[in-house]
C-alpha positions, 0 to 999 in steps of 0.5 A: 500500500505504501508503495502505491502512495509513493508511486502516485506522489511521484506520478503527480510530481512528474505531471506537475513538472510537465505542466510547468515546463509546458507553460514556461516554454510558451510565448509571453505574448505581445508587449501590450499583453506583457504590460497588462500582466505586469500591472496585474502582477503589481496589483496582486502583490499589493493585495497579498501584502495587505492581506498578510498585514491584516492577518498578522494583526488579527493573529497577534490580537487573537493570540494575545487574547487567548494567552491572556485568558489562559494566564488568568486561569 
């Protein structure tokens, strides 16, 4: 059974590597498409940075609250 699991994992990694290779070898598009893609990329990074900051703040508040509650017990 364990052999089947490892073989399946290996097959999935090989398929993922093939898909990545296939995507990376394709043309990047026209200069206009590349400009739009760069703008989308910049916006996505800004969004992810904001999300990470928000989650970090919520984590600190929640973690501090839970720690304080346990400290009172």
